[in-house]
Structure formats: C-alpha cells, structure tokens
SEDONU-241046 format. One record per residue (C-alpha): x, y, z; residue in three letters. Coordinates in steps of 0.05 Angstrom, whole numbers. Layout:
<atoms>
> X	Y	Z	ALA
...
</atoms>
This chain:
<atoms>
> 1345	713	808	MET
> 1411	731	842	LYS
> 1409	779	901	ASN
> 1448	831	862	SER
> 1396	828	807	GLU
> 1340	835	857	LEU
> 1373	898	884	VAL
> 1380	928	815	SER
> 1309	912	795	LYS
> 1270	926	859	TYR
> 1311	973	903	MET
> 1322	1048	902	ARG
> 1397	1042	904	GLU
> 1406	1117	915	ALA
> 1372	1108	983	LYS
> 1422	1055	1006	LEU
> 1454	1039	1053	PRO
> 1395	1028	1099	HIS
> 1391	1055	1170	ILE
> 1379	990	1207	TRP
> 1429	969	1260	CYS
> 1480	914	1247	PRO
> 1447	847	1262	GLY
> 1376	873	1254	CYS
> 1329	821	1223	GLY
> 1289	871	1183	HIS
> 1334	866	1121	GLY
> 1319	791	1117	VAL
> 1245	805	1118	ILE
> 1250	859	1065	MET
> 1290	812	1021	HIS
> 1236	758	1030	ALA
> 1182	807	1008	ILE
> 1220	827	946	ILE
> 1236	754	928	ARG
> 1163	735	938	ALA
> 1140	790	891	ILE
> 1192	769	839	ASP
> 1171	696	845	ASN
> 1099	716	831	LEU
> 1121	754	769	GLY
> 1084	817	788	LEU
> 1095	881	750	ASN
> 1123	934	797	LYS
> 1068	982	777	ASP
> 1017	931	802	GLU
> 1045	933	872	VAL
> 1033	985	927	VAL
> 1071	982	992	ILE
> 1045	1021	1051	VAL
> 1077	1031	1119	SER
> 1066	1069	1183	GLY
> 1120	1092	1232	ILE
> 1178	1052	1261	GLY
> 1242	1016	1242	CYS
> 1203	968	1197	SER
> 1165	1024	1164	SER
> 1228	1052	1133	ARG
> 1230	993	1085	ALA
> 1185	1022	1030	PRO
> 1234	1080	1023	GLY
> 1285	1030	997	TYR
> 1237	990	953	MET
> 1223	1013	882	ASP
> 1148	1003	878	PHE
> 1089	1050	888	ASN
> 1101	1066	962	THR
> 1067	1106	1016	LEU
> 1097	1123	1084	HIS
> 1039	1142	1128	THR
> 1024	1161	1200	THR
> 1034	1117	1262	HIS
> 985	1059	1264	GLY
> 945	1082	1204	ARG
> 978	1042	1148	ALA
> 918	995	1142	LEU
> 869	1053	1138	ALA
> 908	1084	1080	PHE
> 916	1015	1047	ALA
> 841	1003	1052	THR
> 828	1067	1013	GLY
> 878	1046	959	ILE
> 848	977	953	LYS
> 777	1003	946	LEU
> 798	1056	895	ALA
> 842	1008	855	LYS
> 820	937	870	PRO
> 866	907	817	HIS
> 929	929	855	LEU
> 968	883	902	LYS
> 969	924	966	VAL
> 1021	904	1018	ILE
> 1026	936	1087	VAL
> 1092	935	1125	ILE
> 1083	947	1200	SER
> 1119	936	1265	GLY
> 1091	900	1326	ASP
> 1075	966	1360	GLY
> 1050	1000	1297	ASP
> 1004	942	1280	ALA
> 978	919	1348	SER
> 981	980	1393	ALA
> 959	1045	1361	ILE
> 940	1007	1298	GLY
> 906	949	1332	GLY
> 835	971	1317	ASN
> 851	979	1243	HIS
> 882	909	1243	LEU
> 822	873	1272	ILE
> 773	909	1227	HIS
> 814	898	1163	ALA
> 816	824	1183	ALA
> 741	824	1198	ARG
> 725	854	1130	ARG
> 771	804	1094	ASN
> 796	859	1049	ILE
> 849	838	999	GLY
> 909	869	1034	ILE
> 972	832	1055	THR
> 1002	854	1121	THR
> 1073	836	1140	ILE
> 1086	849	1214	VAL
> 1160	858	1230	PHE
> 1157	834	1302	ASN
> 1220	849	1342	ASN
> 1184	853	1410	ASN
> 1202	926	1422	ILE
> 1193	997	1398	TYR
> 1262	1001	1365	GLY
> 1261	1068	1330	MET
> 1232	1111	1385	THR
> 1275	1089	1444	GLY
> 1263	1017	1465	GLY
> 1194	1022	1498	GLN
> 1159	956	1510	TYR
> 1107	937	1459	SER
> 1044	892	1458	PRO
> 1089	833	1440	THR
> 1144	843	1491	THR
> 1147	778	1531	PRO
> 1122	779	1602	HIS
> 1179	797	1650	GLY
> 1224	827	1597	ASP
> 1250	898	1601	PHE
> 1241	961	1561	GLY
> 1255	1035	1573	THR
> 1182	1041	1595	THR
> 1185	975	1634	ALA
> 1249	984	1676	PRO
> 1225	934	1728	TYR
> 1199	883	1677	GLY
> 1136	880	1634	ASN
> 1075	854	1671	ILE
> 1029	853	1610	ASP
> 1014	789	1572	ARG
> 1038	793	1499	PRO
> 993	790	1439	PHE
> 996	730	1392	ASP
> 990	772	1329	ILE
> 980	716	1278	ALA
> 925	683	1318	ASN
> 895	750	1336	LEU
> 887	765	1261	ALA
> 860	695	1248	ALA
> 808	702	1304	ALA
> 787	770	1278	ALA
> 772	742	1209	GLY
> 836	741	1168	ALA
> 831	685	1117	THR
> 907	673	1115	TYR
> 951	678	1176	ALA
> 1021	652	1187	ALA
> 1082	662	1230	ARG
> 1155	651	1213	THR
> 1223	680	1234	THR
> 1281	717	1204	ALA
> 1322	654	1212	PHE
> 1274	614	1169	HIS
> 1283	658	1108	ALA
> 1261	609	1055	THR
> 1198	591	1092	GLN
> 1184	665	1102	MET
> 1189	678	1027	THR
> 1141	621	1015	ASN
> 1090	647	1065	TYR
> 1093	718	1039	ILE
> 1085	693	968	GLN
> 1023	654	988	LYS
> 996	714	1027	ALA
> 1004	762	968	ILE
> 970	713	921	ALA
> 913	702	971	HIS
> 845	733	954	ASP
> 827	763	1021	GLY
> 861	792	1082	PHE
> 927	758	1095	SER
> 978	769	1150	LEU
> 1048	742	1160	VAL
> 1079	754	1228	GLU
> 1154	756	1215	ALA
> 1193	748	1279	ILE
> 1254	793	1275	SER
> 1312	809	1322	VAL
> 1332	876	1353	CYS
> 1401	867	1382	PRO
> 1409	941	1397	THR
> 1350	956	1443	TYR
> 1314	890	1459	TYR
> 1376	847	1458	GLY
> 1420	891	1501	ARG
> 1367	910	1551	LYS
> 1347	837	1561	ASN
> 1417	807	1557	LYS
> 1400	764	1497	LYS
> 1472	762	1472	GLY
> 1499	778	1403	SER
> 1458	784	1339	ALA
> 1481	714	1317	PRO
> 1460	687	1385	ALA
> 1391	718	1377	MET
> 1384	688	1308	MET
> 1405	620	1335	ASN
> 1350	628	1388	PHE
> 1299	634	1332	LEU
> 1326	570	1302	LYS
> 1322	531	1367	GLU
> 1259	560	1399	ALA
> 1209	560	1342	PHE
> 1173	496	1323	VAL
> 1126	486	1264	ASP
> 1054	474	1285	VAL
> 1053	408	1247	LYS
> 1114	382	1284	ALA
> 1085	408	1350	ALA
> 1025	361	1342	ASP
> 1073	303	1350	ARG
> 1111	331	1410	MET
> 1098	321	1484	THR
> 1083	379	1531	PRO
> 1153	369	1560	GLU
> 1184	376	1491	GLN
> 1144	439	1477	LEU
> 1165	473	1542	GLN
> 1197	540	1524	GLY
> 1180	532	1450	LYS
> 1141	580	1405	PHE
> 1097	559	1348	LEU
> 1105	580	1275	MET
> 1072	558	1211	GLY
> 1006	570	1176	GLU
> 950	580	1226	PHE
> 893	594	1178	LYS
> 881	589	1103	HIS
> 809	595	1079	LYS
> 791	607	1007	ILE
> 715	604	1010	ASP
> 699	673	1039	LEU
> 684	734	996	PRO
> 736	789	990	GLU
> 712	858	1013	TYR
> 730	902	954	SER
> 698	852	906	THR
> 633	854	947	GLU
> 636	929	950	TYR
> 644	933	874	GLN
> 581	890	866	LYS
> 541	943	903	ILE
> 571	998	860	VAL
> 554	960	796	ASP
> 483	946	819	ARG
> 470	1019	836	LEU
> 497	1042	768	ARG
> 445	998	734	LYS
> 387	1026	775	GLU
</atoms>
C-alpha cells in the first residue's frame, strides 16, 4: 500500500501535522507500526494502542485505532487491564526510553515476567525530549543532558536485553535508519503470542543532538547506519571490528511458553464450572 493510502486509512488526518521536530526519528517508527499492522491485515477495531507521556506517546493521537493516552510510566499497567478484559485484542504499547525504563521500569519487567500478550515499542532517543532534555536511563555514559550538565555518570540500560532477561519471549532492536527491518520486527512482535518488545532507536536532533554536538539530523541518521551491527554479523567480527559498534537484531524469540491472559482465562473457566 502506498504511503498516501496508509495515511488515509490509518491516520487521523485532522490531527496533522504532527508536533515532532524536523529530523526526529519518531515519524519513521510510527510509519513502521502502521505498515506492520497493514501487512498483518488486522481490522482497526481489533487493535488498541496505549501510550504514556513523552514525545513518542503523542503518536496514538495521530493513529486511527482504539487509542489510550495514559499517565507517565503507566502505559503497560493500563494495557494489562485491557488485555485481560479483552484477550482477543492486539494491544500495542508505545513508550519512550524514559517512560518505559525509568518511572515505568517496574511495569516493564513484570509485564515481561508474566509473558502477557502485549507488544511494546520503545522509541529510544536517549533523552527526555518533551520535558526539557533531561538525561534518561539510556543516555550514554559521559553524554550531556539538562540534568547532567557535567556529563552522565550512570551506565545506560540495554532495554531489549533487559526485557529478554526479565522474561519477554520476543525481544529485538533496530533503528530509524533500518526502516524495512523495523517494520519486519514490529510485524513479528505483534503476531507473537506472548510479551514482545522492539527497541526502536530514534534520533533527537533538537535536544540530544545539539547538547551533545552530534551534528545535523541526516548526520545522526547516518550514525545509526554506520554504528549498528546485526547480531548475526557481529558473531563473525573481531573485537577490533566491533569497537564502537552497537548490536541490533533479534535477541530472543521463544514460542513454547504460555501466554498470561490465556492462563488466566483457564482459571476463570475452571471456577465457572465449579
């Protein structure tokens, strides 16, 4: 389907243009989500998109599905309630790196632990973009933010592997430059029966880029192209070749573990018979 047709079918055109800054990678990620849904042939009424607070969390306002804009860090809690009440729905959470792994970090690890059938797309731009450029749990060590004027001394989270370690049965990472790969991963994540997470590396030229002298938006996108290496290719590279590189790809894909809402329904059905 052409991009113009995707807009007409899946976007609330009256809400456009969007509020994201020129060069922001979030539009690429939103497009990948919409294209993945279209590729799967899902009815719009079968899809619920939930977000918290932040630049990324404005996306559901533009997308013409069942949408819910919730409180900061609580998108997964709301999404869990929706999935348990209506298990047949495809529930997708859109969250930023701060929203998902700072105030929402506890919800993230427990949703992964339960293996509930929710897909989480983390728009990771390494900064709190909407609220003023504070450093986030994924801001690289030594980089600057408004709350780290002398450089960030924290070690950043690896969100994809954090989710995998907590129990997510599908976990992947890709970037806004690798748009086709991103669509493919999101499509697989939505179709997956269990908790799935795709960490989508974005770019924030306005706050993160300027404060850390990363250059123009095209330069930041080119960095994603050059710096990220697929895990399968990394296995064939030397430590010297991997110096300064970041890994992307599928980190976990298990299909043999029970999904939470299905197990919950079994208890409900058993109690109804007693």
